[in-house]
Structures are given as C-alpha cells and as structure tokens.
PDB file of the backbone (N, CA, C, O) and the ligand in Angstrom, with CONECT records:
HET     ZN  A 101       1
ATOM      1  N   MET A   1     -80.752  63.415 103.901  1.00  0.00           N
ATOM      2  CA  MET A   1     -81.665  64.454 104.381  1.00  0.00           C
ATOM      3  C   MET A   1     -82.008  64.196 105.844  1.00  0.00           C
ATOM      4  O   MET A   1     -82.414  63.091 106.205  1.00  0.00           O
ATOM      5  N   GLU A   2     -81.850  65.180 106.657  1.00  0.00           N
ATOM      6  CA  GLU A   2     -82.323  65.037 108.026  1.00  0.00           C
ATOM      7  C   GLU A   2     -82.788  66.388 108.534  1.00  0.00           C
ATOM      8  O   GLU A   2     -82.304  67.440 108.117  1.00  0.00           O
ATOM      9  N   ASN A   3     -83.734  66.324 109.439  1.00  0.00           N
ATOM     10  CA  ASN A   3     -84.284  67.537 110.005  1.00  0.00           C
ATOM     11  C   ASN A   3     -83.882  67.636 111.455  1.00  0.00           C
ATOM     12  O   ASN A   3     -84.076  66.692 112.221  1.00  0.00           O
ATOM     13  N   LYS A   4     -83.330  68.754 111.838  1.00  0.00           N
ATOM     14  CA  LYS A   4     -83.040  68.970 113.251  1.00  0.00           C
ATOM     15  C   LYS A   4     -84.261  69.580 113.910  1.00  0.00           C
ATOM     16  O   LYS A   4     -84.751  70.633 113.503  1.00  0.00           O
ATOM     17  N   LEU A   5     -84.743  68.896 114.938  1.00  0.00           N
ATOM     18  CA  LEU A   5     -85.917  69.343 115.660  1.00  0.00           C
ATOM     19  C   LEU A   5     -85.588  69.297 117.144  1.00  0.00           C
ATOM     20  O   LEU A   5     -84.489  68.899 117.531  1.00  0.00           O
ATOM     21  N   ASP A   6     -86.548  69.706 117.977  1.00  0.00           N
ATOM     22  CA  ASP A   6     -86.281  69.505 119.398  1.00  0.00           C
ATOM     23  C   ASP A   6     -86.750  68.103 119.791  1.00  0.00           C
ATOM     24  O   ASP A   6     -87.431  67.419 119.027  1.00  0.00           O
ATOM     25  N   GLY A   7     -86.372  67.700 120.991  1.00  0.00           N
ATOM     26  CA  GLY A   7     -86.615  66.327 121.424  1.00  0.00           C
ATOM     27  C   GLY A   7     -88.083  65.940 121.453  1.00  0.00           C
ATOM     28  O   GLY A   7     -88.414  64.755 121.415  1.00  0.00           O
ATOM     29  N   ASN A   8     -88.968  66.929 121.521  1.00  0.00           N
ATOM     30  CA  ASN A   8     -90.400  66.613 121.509  1.00  0.00           C
ATOM     31  C   ASN A   8     -90.805  65.897 120.227  1.00  0.00           C
ATOM     32  O   ASN A   8     -91.767  65.129 120.210  1.00  0.00           O
ATOM     33  N   ALA A   9     -90.059  66.155 119.152  1.00  0.00           N
ATOM     34  CA  ALA A   9     -90.372  65.530 117.872  1.00  0.00           C
ATOM     35  C   ALA A   9     -90.158  64.021 117.921  1.00  0.00           C
ATOM     36  O   ALA A   9     -90.737  63.283 117.125  1.00  0.00           O
ATOM     37  N   ALA A  10     -89.328  63.565 118.855  1.00  0.00           N
ATOM     38  CA  ALA A  10     -89.084  62.128 119.001  1.00  0.00           C
ATOM     39  C   ALA A  10     -90.118  61.487 119.924  1.00  0.00           C
ATOM     40  O   ALA A  10     -90.099  60.275 120.139  1.00  0.00           O
ATOM     41  N   GLY A  11     -91.014  62.300 120.465  1.00  0.00           N
ATOM     42  CA  GLY A  11     -92.011  61.798 121.416  1.00  0.00           C
ATOM     43  C   GLY A  11     -92.871  60.681 120.866  1.00  0.00           C
ATOM     44  O   GLY A  11     -93.214  59.746 121.589  1.00  0.00           O
ATOM     45  N   GLY A  12     -93.221  60.769 119.594  1.00  0.00           N
ATOM     46  CA  GLY A  12     -94.100  59.771 118.993  1.00  0.00           C
ATOM     47  C   GLY A  12     -93.481  58.391 118.973  1.00  0.00           C
ATOM     48  O   GLY A  12     -94.103  57.417 119.396  1.00  0.00           O
ATOM     49  N   ILE A  13     -92.266  58.307 118.486  1.00  0.00           N
ATOM     50  CA  ILE A  13     -91.620  56.988 118.394  1.00  0.00           C
ATOM     51  C   ILE A  13     -91.272  56.473 119.790  1.00  0.00           C
ATOM     52  O   ILE A  13     -91.340  55.271 120.047  1.00  0.00           O
ATOM     53  N   LEU A  14     -90.901  57.383 120.686  1.00  0.00           N
ATOM     54  CA  LEU A  14     -90.604  56.963 122.061  1.00  0.00           C
ATOM     55  C   LEU A  14     -91.859  56.448 122.763  1.00  0.00           C
ATOM     56  O   LEU A  14     -91.799  55.515 123.564  1.00  0.00           O
ATOM     57  N   GLN A  15     -92.982  57.064 122.453  1.00  0.00           N
ATOM     58  CA  GLN A  15     -94.264  56.652 123.030  1.00  0.00           C
ATOM     59  C   GLN A  15     -94.619  55.222 122.603  1.00  0.00           C
ATOM     60  O   GLN A  15     -95.306  54.499 123.325  1.00  0.00           O
ATOM     61  N   ALA A  16     -94.143  54.833 121.431  1.00  0.00           N
ATOM     62  CA  ALA A  16     -94.429  53.493 120.937  1.00  0.00           C
ATOM     63  C   ALA A  16     -93.608  52.433 121.670  1.00  0.00           C
ATOM     64  O   ALA A  16     -93.926  51.246 121.613  1.00  0.00           O
ATOM     65  N   ILE A  17     -92.549  52.870 122.358  1.00  0.00           N
ATOM     66  CA  ILE A  17     -91.638  51.932 123.009  1.00  0.00           C
ATOM     67  C   ILE A  17     -91.813  51.941 124.528  1.00  0.00           C
ATOM     68  O   ILE A  17     -91.874  50.889 125.165  1.00  0.00           O
ATOM     69  N   PHE A  18     -91.894  53.153 125.099  1.00  0.00           N
ATOM     70  CA  PHE A  18     -91.936  53.284 126.558  1.00  0.00           C
ATOM     71  C   PHE A  18     -93.347  53.592 127.046  1.00  0.00           C
ATOM     72  O   PHE A  18     -94.093  54.306 126.376  1.00  0.00           O
ATOM     73  N   PRO A  19     -93.717  53.058 128.207  1.00  0.00           N
ATOM     74  CA  PRO A  19     -95.071  53.257 128.722  1.00  0.00           C
ATOM     75  C   PRO A  19     -95.248  54.556 129.511  1.00  0.00           C
ATOM     76  O   PRO A  19     -96.263  54.729 130.185  1.00  0.00           O
ATOM     77  N   PHE A  20     -94.288  55.462 129.438  1.00  0.00           N
ATOM     78  CA  PHE A  20     -94.433  56.736 130.129  1.00  0.00           C
ATOM     79  C   PHE A  20     -94.018  57.847 129.172  1.00  0.00           C
ATOM     80  O   PHE A  20     -93.458  57.591 128.106  1.00  0.00           O
ATOM     81  N   GLU A  21     -94.300  59.076 129.568  1.00  0.00           N
ATOM     82  CA  GLU A  21     -94.046  60.218 128.686  1.00  0.00           C
ATOM     83  C   GLU A  21     -92.537  60.505 128.637  1.00  0.00           C
ATOM     84  O   GLU A  21     -91.980  61.135 129.536  1.00  0.00           O
ATOM     85  N   MET A  22     -91.905  60.036 127.586  1.00  0.00           N
ATOM     86  CA  MET A  22     -90.448  60.127 127.509  1.00  0.00           C
ATOM     87  C   MET A  22     -89.940  61.553 127.328  1.00  0.00           C
ATOM     88  O   MET A  22     -88.795  61.839 127.679  1.00  0.00           O
ATOM     89  N   THR A  23     -90.751  62.444 126.796  1.00  0.00           N
ATOM     90  CA  THR A  23     -90.247  63.810 126.602  1.00  0.00           C
ATOM     91  C   THR A  23     -90.006  64.504 127.945  1.00  0.00           C
ATOM     92  O   THR A  23     -89.283  65.497 128.013  1.00  0.00           O
ATOM     93  N   LEU A  24     -90.620  63.972 129.019  1.00  0.00           N
ATOM     94  CA  LEU A  24     -90.441  64.559 130.357  1.00  0.00           C
ATOM     95  C   LEU A  24     -89.371  63.840 131.169  1.00  0.00           C
ATOM     96  O   LEU A  24     -89.019  64.274 132.265  1.00  0.00           O
ATOM     97  N   VAL A  25     -88.859  62.742 130.630  1.00  0.00           N
ATOM     98  CA  VAL A  25     -87.816  61.978 131.316  1.00  0.00           C
ATOM     99  C   VAL A  25     -86.494  62.732 131.212  1.00  0.00           C
ATOM    100  O   VAL A  25     -86.165  63.286 130.164  1.00  0.00           O
ATOM    101  N   ARG A  26     -85.734  62.746 132.319  1.00  0.00           N
ATOM    102  CA  ARG A  26     -84.450  63.440 132.324  1.00  0.00           C
ATOM    103  C   ARG A  26     -83.338  62.458 131.982  1.00  0.00           C
ATOM    104  O   ARG A  26     -83.247  61.372 132.555  1.00  0.00           O
ATOM    105  N   ALA A  27     -82.502  62.860 131.044  1.00  0.00           N
ATOM    106  CA  ALA A  27     -81.402  62.012 130.610  1.00  0.00           C
ATOM    107  C   ALA A  27     -80.085  62.723 130.892  1.00  0.00           C
ATOM    108  O   ALA A  27     -79.910  63.893 130.553  1.00  0.00           O
ATOM    109  N   THR A  28     -79.162  61.994 131.519  1.00  0.00           N
ATOM    110  CA  THR A  28     -77.827  62.535 131.762  1.00  0.00           C
ATOM    111  C   THR A  28     -76.889  62.031 130.677  1.00  0.00           C
ATOM    112  O   THR A  28     -76.769  60.827 130.451  1.00  0.00           O
ATOM    113  N   CYS A  29     -76.237  62.952 130.021  1.00  0.00           N
ATOM    114  CA  CYS A  29     -75.330  62.654 128.910  1.00  0.00           C
ATOM    115  C   CYS A  29     -74.067  61.964 129.428  1.00  0.00           C
ATOM    116  O   CYS A  29     -73.456  62.414 130.397  1.00  0.00           O
ATOM    117  N   SER A  30     -73.689  60.875 128.777  1.00  0.00           N
ATOM    118  CA  SER A  30     -72.467  60.175 129.184  1.00  0.00           C
ATOM    119  C   SER A  30     -71.220  60.929 128.722  1.00  0.00           C
ATOM    120  O   SER A  30     -70.117  60.670 129.203  1.00  0.00           O
ATOM    121  N   GLY A  31     -71.401  61.850 127.798  1.00  0.00           N
ATOM    122  CA  GLY A  31     -70.267  62.617 127.290  1.00  0.00           C
ATOM    123  C   GLY A  31     -69.875  63.762 128.202  1.00  0.00           C
ATOM    124  O   GLY A  31     -68.712  63.885 128.586  1.00  0.00           O
ATOM    125  N   CYS A  32     -70.852  64.613 128.554  1.00  0.00           N
ATOM    126  CA  CYS A  32     -70.519  65.823 129.307  1.00  0.00           C
ATOM    127  C   CYS A  32     -71.193  65.910 130.668  1.00  0.00           C
ATOM    128  O   CYS A  32     -70.913  66.824 131.443  1.00  0.00           O
ATOM    129  N   GLY A  33     -72.076  64.965 130.962  1.00  0.00           N
ATOM    130  CA  GLY A  33     -72.703  64.949 132.280  1.00  0.00           C
ATOM    131  C   GLY A  33     -73.889  65.881 132.445  1.00  0.00           C
ATOM    132  O   GLY A  33     -74.479  65.950 133.523  1.00  0.00           O
ATOM    133  N   THR A  34     -74.247  66.602 131.382  1.00  0.00           N
ATOM    134  CA  THR A  34     -75.395  67.500 131.443  1.00  0.00           C
ATOM    135  C   THR A  34     -76.689  66.699 131.487  1.00  0.00           C
ATOM    136  O   THR A  34     -76.815  65.671 130.822  1.00  0.00           O
ATOM    137  N   THR A  35     -77.652  67.178 132.278  1.00  0.00           N
ATOM    138  CA  THR A  35     -78.954  66.525 132.351  1.00  0.00           C
ATOM    139  C   THR A  35     -80.012  67.427 131.722  1.00  0.00           C
ATOM    140  O   THR A  35     -80.117  68.607 132.056  1.00  0.00           O
ATOM    141  N   ASN A  36     -80.783  66.864 130.822  1.00  0.00           N
ATOM    142  CA  ASN A  36     -81.884  67.585 130.177  1.00  0.00           C
ATOM    143  C   ASN A  36     -83.084  66.668 130.087  1.00  0.00           C
ATOM    144  O   ASN A  36     -82.934  65.447 130.043  1.00  0.00           O
ATOM    145  N   VAL A  37     -84.285  67.250 130.060  1.00  0.00           N
ATOM    146  CA  VAL A  37     -85.435  66.420 129.698  1.00  0.00           C
ATOM    147  C   VAL A  37     -85.306  66.112 128.211  1.00  0.00           C
ATOM    148  O   VAL A  37     -84.775  66.912 127.441  1.00  0.00           O
ATOM    149  N   ILE A  38     -85.794  64.952 127.826  1.00  0.00           N
ATOM    150  CA  ILE A  38     -85.681  64.533 126.429  1.00  0.00           C
ATOM    151  C   ILE A  38     -86.304  65.582 125.497  1.00  0.00           C
ATOM    152  O   ILE A  38     -85.809  65.816 124.395  1.00  0.00           O
ATOM    153  N   GLY A  39     -87.373  66.196 125.945  1.00  0.00           N
ATOM    154  CA  GLY A  39     -88.039  67.214 125.116  1.00  0.00           C
ATOM    155  C   GLY A  39     -87.170  68.410 124.812  1.00  0.00           C
ATOM    156  O   GLY A  39     -87.437  69.143 123.859  1.00  0.00           O
ATOM    157  N   ALA A  40     -86.127  68.625 125.609  1.00  0.00           N
ATOM    158  CA  ALA A  40     -85.249  69.780 125.416  1.00  0.00           C
ATOM    159  C   ALA A  40     -83.934  69.408 124.736  1.00  0.00           C
ATOM    160  O   ALA A  40     -83.025  70.232 124.639  1.00  0.00           O
ATOM    161  N   THR A  41     -83.836  68.172 124.269  1.00  0.00           N
ATOM    162  CA  THR A  41     -82.632  67.762 123.544  1.00  0.00           C
ATOM    163  C   THR A  41     -82.800  68.123 122.065  1.00  0.00           C
ATOM    164  O   THR A  41     -83.749  68.813 121.691  1.00  0.00           O
ATOM    165  N   ALA A  42     -81.885  67.657 121.241  1.00  0.00           N
ATOM    166  CA  ALA A  42     -81.995  67.884 119.802  1.00  0.00           C
ATOM    167  C   ALA A  42     -82.306  66.548 119.135  1.00  0.00           C
ATOM    168  O   ALA A  42     -81.642  65.547 119.403  1.00  0.00           O
ATOM    169  N   ALA A  43     -83.307  66.532 118.275  1.00  0.00           N
ATOM    170  CA  ALA A  43     -83.687  65.287 117.590  1.00  0.00           C
ATOM    171  C   ALA A  43     -83.485  65.447 116.096  1.00  0.00           C
ATOM    172  O   ALA A  43     -83.870  66.451 115.497  1.00  0.00           O
ATOM    173  N   TYR A  44     -82.875  64.435 115.516  1.00  0.00           N
ATOM    174  CA  TYR A  44     -82.684  64.399 114.059  1.00  0.00           C
ATOM    175  C   TYR A  44     -83.487  63.224 113.532  1.00  0.00           C
ATOM    176  O   TYR A  44     -83.231  62.072 113.883  1.00  0.00           O
ATOM    177  N   ILE A  45     -84.443  63.523 112.698  1.00  0.00           N
ATOM    178  CA  ILE A  45     -85.337  62.472 112.208  1.00  0.00           C
ATOM    179  C   ILE A  45     -85.140  62.330 110.708  1.00  0.00           C
ATOM    180  O   ILE A  45     -85.312  63.281 109.946  1.00  0.00           O
ATOM    181  N   HIS A  46     -84.777  61.126 110.308  1.00  0.00           N
ATOM    182  CA  HIS A  46     -84.558  60.890 108.877  1.00  0.00           C
ATOM    183  C   HIS A  46     -84.981  59.478 108.531  1.00  0.00           C
ATOM    184  O   HIS A  46     -85.500  58.755 109.381  1.00  0.00           O
ATOM    185  N   GLY A  47     -84.768  59.093 107.317  1.00  0.00           N
ATOM    186  CA  GLY A  47     -85.260  57.810 106.831  1.00  0.00           C
ATOM    187  C   GLY A  47     -84.737  56.614 107.595  1.00  0.00           C
ATOM    188  O   GLY A  47     -85.445  55.619 107.749  1.00  0.00           O
ATOM    189  N   MET A  48     -83.505  56.698 108.079  1.00  0.00           N
ATOM    190  CA  MET A  48     -82.907  55.558 108.777  1.00  0.00           C
ATOM    191  C   MET A  48     -83.372  55.458 110.219  1.00  0.00           C
ATOM    192  O   MET A  48     -83.201  54.419 110.857  1.00  0.00           O
ATOM    193  N   GLY A  49     -83.950  56.513 110.729  1.00  0.00           N
ATOM    194  CA  GLY A  49     -84.403  56.462 112.114  1.00  0.00           C
ATOM    195  C   GLY A  49     -84.319  57.808 112.790  1.00  0.00           C
ATOM    196  O   GLY A  49     -84.302  58.852 112.138  1.00  0.00           O
ATOM    197  N   THR A  50     -84.266  57.767 114.119  1.00  0.00           N
ATOM    198  CA  THR A  50     -84.265  58.974 114.919  1.00  0.00           C
ATOM    199  C   THR A  50     -83.009  59.003 115.777  1.00  0.00           C
ATOM    200  O   THR A  50     -82.655  58.003 116.400  1.00  0.00           O
ATOM    201  N   VAL A  51     -82.344  60.137 115.808  1.00  0.00           N
ATOM    202  CA  VAL A  51     -81.163  60.306 116.638  1.00  0.00           C
ATOM    203  C   VAL A  51     -81.421  61.474 117.585  1.00  0.00           C
ATOM    204  O   VAL A  51     -81.786  62.570 117.159  1.00  0.00           O
ATOM    205  N   ILE A  52     -81.224  61.219 118.875  1.00  0.00           N
ATOM    206  CA  ILE A  52     -81.401  62.258 119.882  1.00  0.00           C
ATOM    207  C   ILE A  52     -80.025  62.630 120.405  1.00  0.00           C
ATOM    208  O   ILE A  52     -79.270  61.778 120.872  1.00  0.00           O
ATOM    209  N   ARG A  53     -79.709  63.923 120.318  1.00  0.00           N
ATOM    210  CA  ARG A  53     -78.372  64.379 120.697  1.00  0.00           C
ATOM    211  C   ARG A  53     -78.421  65.317 121.895  1.00  0.00           C
ATOM    212  O   ARG A  53     -79.416  66.001 122.132  1.00  0.00           O
ATOM    213  N   CYS A  54     -77.329  65.332 122.640  1.00  0.00           N
ATOM    214  CA  CYS A  54     -77.164  66.260 123.756  1.00  0.00           C
ATOM    215  C   CYS A  54     -77.070  67.676 123.209  1.00  0.00           C
ATOM    216  O   CYS A  54     -76.279  67.929 122.301  1.00  0.00           O
ATOM    217  N   PRO A  55     -77.862  68.609 123.742  1.00  0.00           N
ATOM    218  CA  PRO A  55     -77.797  69.987 123.250  1.00  0.00           C
ATOM    219  C   PRO A  55     -76.526  70.708 123.692  1.00  0.00           C
ATOM    220  O   PRO A  55     -76.191  71.756 123.140  1.00  0.00           O
ATOM    221  N   SER A  56     -75.816  70.164 124.674  1.00  0.00           N
ATOM    222  CA  SER A  56     -74.601  70.817 125.161  1.00  0.00           C
ATOM    223  C   SER A  56     -73.358  70.392 124.387  1.00  0.00           C
ATOM    224  O   SER A  56     -72.559  71.237 123.984  1.00  0.00           O
ATOM    225  N   CYS A  57     -73.191  69.076 124.177  1.00  0.00           N
ATOM    226  CA  CYS A  57     -71.941  68.613 123.569  1.00  0.00           C
ATOM    227  C   CYS A  57     -72.158  67.856 122.258  1.00  0.00           C
ATOM    228  O   CYS A  57     -71.191  67.437 121.621  1.00  0.00           O
ATOM    229  N   ASP A  58     -73.415  67.676 121.849  1.00  0.00           N
ATOM    230  CA  ASP A  58     -73.736  67.022 120.577  1.00  0.00           C
ATOM    231  C   ASP A  58     -73.513  65.507 120.599  1.00  0.00           C
ATOM    232  O   ASP A  58     -73.619  64.853 119.561  1.00  0.00           O
ATOM    233  N   ASN A  59     -73.207  64.952 121.762  1.00  0.00           N
ATOM    234  CA  ASN A  59     -73.086  63.502 121.905  1.00  0.00           C
ATOM    235  C   ASN A  59     -74.416  62.833 121.540  1.00  0.00           C
ATOM    236  O   ASN A  59     -75.484  63.364 121.849  1.00  0.00           O
ATOM    237  N   VAL A  60     -74.352  61.676 120.887  1.00  0.00           N
ATOM    238  CA  VAL A  60     -75.578  60.928 120.593  1.00  0.00           C
ATOM    239  C   VAL A  60     -76.072  60.270 121.871  1.00  0.00           C
ATOM    240  O   VAL A  60     -75.382  59.428 122.445  1.00  0.00           O
ATOM    241  N   LEU A  61     -77.249  60.646 122.313  1.00  0.00           N
ATOM    242  CA  LEU A  61     -77.835  60.060 123.522  1.00  0.00           C
ATOM    243  C   LEU A  61     -78.573  58.769 123.192  1.00  0.00           C
ATOM    244  O   LEU A  61     -78.348  57.731 123.814  1.00  0.00           O
ATOM    245  N   VAL A  62     -79.448  58.851 122.214  1.00  0.00           N
ATOM    246  CA  VAL A  62     -80.318  57.717 121.867  1.00  0.00           C
ATOM    247  C   VAL A  62     -80.425  57.626 120.357  1.00  0.00           C
ATOM    248  O   VAL A  62     -80.548  58.635 119.663  1.00  0.00           O
ATOM    249  N   ARG A  63     -80.375  56.408 119.866  1.00  0.00           N
ATOM    250  CA  ARG A  63     -80.585  56.137 118.447  1.00  0.00           C
ATOM    251  C   ARG A  63     -81.734  55.145 118.347  1.00  0.00           C
ATOM    252  O   ARG A  63     -81.713  54.111 119.015  1.00  0.00           O
ATOM    253  N   ILE A  64     -82.710  55.431 117.548  1.00  0.00           N
ATOM    254  CA  ILE A  64     -83.858  54.534 117.410  1.00  0.00           C
ATOM    255  C   ILE A  64     -84.064  54.210 115.937  1.00  0.00           C
ATOM    256  O   ILE A  64     -84.174  55.102 115.096  1.00  0.00           O
ATOM    257  N   VAL A  65     -84.112  52.941 115.652  1.00  0.00           N
ATOM    258  CA  VAL A  65     -84.440  52.500 114.292  1.00  0.00           C
ATOM    259  C   VAL A  65     -85.673  51.622 114.379  1.00  0.00           C
ATOM    260  O   VAL A  65     -85.748  50.720 115.213  1.00  0.00           O
ATOM    261  N   HIS A  66     -86.627  51.889 113.523  1.00  0.00           N
ATOM    262  CA  HIS A  66     -87.809  51.039 113.435  1.00  0.00           C
ATOM    263  C   HIS A  66     -87.674  50.223 112.160  1.00  0.00           C
ATOM    264  O   HIS A  66     -87.788  50.756 111.056  1.00  0.00           O
ATOM    265  N   ALA A  67     -87.430  48.925 112.318  1.00  0.00           N
ATOM    266  CA  ALA A  67     -87.217  48.061 111.169  1.00  0.00           C
ATOM    267  C   ALA A  67     -88.246  46.939 111.188  1.00  0.00           C
ATOM    268  O   ALA A  67     -88.272  46.123 112.109  1.00  0.00           O
ATOM    269  N   ARG A  68     -89.072  46.907 110.190  1.00  0.00           N
ATOM    270  CA  ARG A  68     -90.133  45.903 110.085  1.00  0.00           C
ATOM    271  C   ARG A  68     -90.925  45.813 111.377  1.00  0.00           C
ATOM    272  O   ARG A  68     -91.674  46.729 111.715  1.00  0.00           O
ATOM    273  N   ASP A  69     -90.761  44.700 112.106  1.00  0.00           N
ATOM    274  CA  ASP A  69     -91.619  44.485 113.271  1.00  0.00           C
ATOM    275  C   ASP A  69     -90.913  44.761 114.588  1.00  0.00           C
ATOM    276  O   ASP A  69     -91.352  44.278 115.632  1.00  0.00           O
ATOM    277  N   ARG A  70     -89.807  45.542 114.561  1.00  0.00           N
ATOM    278  CA  ARG A  70     -89.115  45.774 115.824  1.00  0.00           C
ATOM    279  C   ARG A  70     -88.447  47.144 115.875  1.00  0.00           C
ATOM    280  O   ARG A  70     -88.160  47.770 114.854  1.00  0.00           O
ATOM    281  N   TYR A  71     -88.216  47.573 117.096  1.00  0.00           N
ATOM    282  CA  TYR A  71     -87.463  48.800 117.334  1.00  0.00           C
ATOM    283  C   TYR A  71     -86.073  48.418 117.832  1.00  0.00           C
ATOM    284  O   TYR A  71     -85.931  47.537 118.680  1.00  0.00           O
ATOM    285  N   LEU A  72     -85.066  49.075 117.309  1.00  0.00           N
ATOM    286  CA  LEU A  72     -83.705  48.897 117.810  1.00  0.00           C
ATOM    287  C   LEU A  72     -83.329  50.189 118.517  1.00  0.00           C
ATOM    288  O   LEU A  72     -83.409  51.278 117.949  1.00  0.00           O
ATOM    289  N   LEU A  73     -82.924  50.043 119.754  1.00  0.00           N
ATOM    290  CA  LEU A  73     -82.683  51.194 120.604  1.00  0.00           C
ATOM    291  C   LEU A  73     -81.237  51.161 121.093  1.00  0.00           C
ATOM    292  O   LEU A  73     -80.835  50.231 121.792  1.00  0.00           O
ATOM    293  N   ASP A  74     -80.472  52.158 120.731  1.00  0.00           N
ATOM    294  CA  ASP A  74     -79.090  52.284 121.195  1.00  0.00           C
ATOM    295  C   ASP A  74     -79.047  53.456 122.159  1.00  0.00           C
ATOM    296  O   ASP A  74     -79.219  54.605 121.754  1.00  0.00           O
ATOM    297  N   MET A  75     -78.817  53.167 123.439  1.00  0.00           N
ATOM    298  CA  MET A  75     -78.858  54.228 124.459  1.00  0.00           C
ATOM    299  C   MET A  75     -77.520  54.387 125.155  1.00  0.00           C
ATOM    300  O   MET A  75     -77.463  54.805 126.311  1.00  0.00           O
ATOM    301  N   ARG A  76     -76.448  54.057 124.460  1.00  0.00           N
ATOM    302  CA  ARG A  76     -75.143  54.077 125.123  1.00  0.00           C
ATOM    303  C   ARG A  76     -74.704  55.488 125.515  1.00  0.00           C
ATOM    304  O   ARG A  76     -73.818  55.654 126.353  1.00  0.00           O
ATOM    305  N   GLY A  77     -75.316  56.489 124.919  1.00  0.00           N
ATOM    306  CA  GLY A  77     -74.931  57.864 125.248  1.00  0.00           C
ATOM    307  C   GLY A  77     -75.606  58.426 126.481  1.00  0.00           C
ATOM    308  O   GLY A  77     -75.345  59.559 126.885  1.00  0.00           O
ATOM    309  N   VAL A  78     -76.480  57.620 127.080  1.00  0.00           N
ATOM    310  CA  VAL A  78     -77.184  58.079 128.282  1.00  0.00           C
ATOM    311  C   VAL A  78     -76.565  57.418 129.500  1.00  0.00           C
ATOM    312  O   VAL A  78     -76.505  56.191 129.582  1.00  0.00           O
ATOM    313  N   ARG A  79     -76.104  58.226 130.445  1.00  0.00           N
ATOM    314  CA  ARG A  79     -75.530  57.664 131.673  1.00  0.00           C
ATOM    315  C   ARG A  79     -76.640  57.263 132.638  1.00  0.00           C
ATOM    316  O   ARG A  79     -76.611  56.185 133.230  1.00  0.00           O
ATOM    317  N   VAL A  80     -77.624  58.160 132.783  1.00  0.00           N
ATOM    318  CA  VAL A  80     -78.746  57.902 133.704  1.00  0.00           C
ATOM    319  C   VAL A  80     -80.026  58.403 133.064  1.00  0.00           C
ATOM    320  O   VAL A  80     -80.049  59.477 132.463  1.00  0.00           O
ATOM    321  N   LEU A  81     -81.085  57.630 133.191  1.00  0.00           N
ATOM    322  CA  LEU A  81     -82.420  58.076 132.831  1.00  0.00           C
ATOM    323  C   LEU A  81     -83.185  58.278 134.141  1.00  0.00           C
ATOM    324  O   LEU A  81     -83.229  57.387 134.989  1.00  0.00           O
ATOM    325  N   GLU A  82     -83.774  59.439 134.291  1.00  0.00           N
ATOM    326  CA  GLU A  82     -84.519  59.719 135.520  1.00  0.00           C
ATOM    327  C   GLU A  82     -85.995  59.824 135.174  1.00  0.00           C
ATOM    328  O   GLU A  82     -86.422  60.767 134.508  1.00  0.00           O
ATOM    329  N   ILE A  83     -86.767  58.850 135.633  1.00  0.00           N
ATOM    330  CA  ILE A  83     -88.171  58.735 135.270  1.00  0.00           C
ATOM    331  C   ILE A  83     -89.007  59.049 136.495  1.00  0.00           C
ATOM    332  O   ILE A  83     -88.936  58.344 137.502  1.00  0.00           O
ATOM    333  N   LYS A  84     -89.794  60.099 136.411  1.00  0.00           N
ATOM    334  CA  LYS A  84     -90.597  60.512 137.557  1.00  0.00           C
ATOM    335  C   LYS A  84     -91.708  59.488 137.795  1.00  0.00           C
ATOM    336  O   LYS A  84     -92.399  59.066 136.867  1.00  0.00           O
ATOM    337  N   ASP A  85     -91.855  59.111 139.041  1.00  0.00           N
ATOM    338  CA  ASP A  85     -92.860  58.139 139.430  1.00  0.00           C
ATOM    339  C   ASP A  85     -94.110  58.878 139.894  1.00  0.00           C
ATOM    340  O   ASP A  85     -94.233  59.247 141.062  1.00  0.00           O
ATOM    341  N   GLY A  86     -95.012  59.081 138.980  1.00  0.00           N
ATOM    342  CA  GLY A  86     -96.283  59.744 139.301  1.00  0.00           C
ATOM    343  C   GLY A  86     -96.217  61.240 139.305  1.00  0.00           C
ATOM    344  O   GLY A  86     -97.223  61.902 139.560  1.00  0.00           O
TER     345      GLY A  86
HETATM  346 ZN    ZN A 101     -73.430  66.110 126.494  1.00  0.00          ZN2+
END
C-alpha cells in the first residue's frame, strides 16, 4: 500500500532531519535534469518509508527510512540541492 501525494507531504519527515524548510529547497533530478522545489515533487509514503520522485521522469530523488533511532537517507537521485540562504 502506498499513497501518492505531493512533496509537501514529505515535509514532516524532512523537517526532522534538516534544519531548514525542505519543501522550498530546489532539487535537480540526476535523471532528467529538471529542477523542482521538493514541495512540487511526488511523494509516496508507505510503511517502509518515504520516496520522493521527480514529477517529470519518475526518477527516485530521495528515499527516507526511519528505523528505530535513526534516519537512512538515500539521495543519489538528486544532482544538486539548492538551499536558499535567508
Ligand atoms: Zn527527472
């Protein structure tokens, strides 16, 4: 079972990891080169964790698993993260 949502749905778990508002961070897809804010990507949230996909090519941008006392973050699908400074 998984629910397809927009990237804003992943904001909660991302907030637990990053000290800035991740839904506003721009991510460039390593698959197709498209840049989107995380909030405008596609998020799949299920029991095993959260998967954030590129809305253009469906490439997996970020995979997050919360297991016991740690987060496992796979970001190999992101070429560049652009974080606004202030
Ligand atoms: Zn893409």
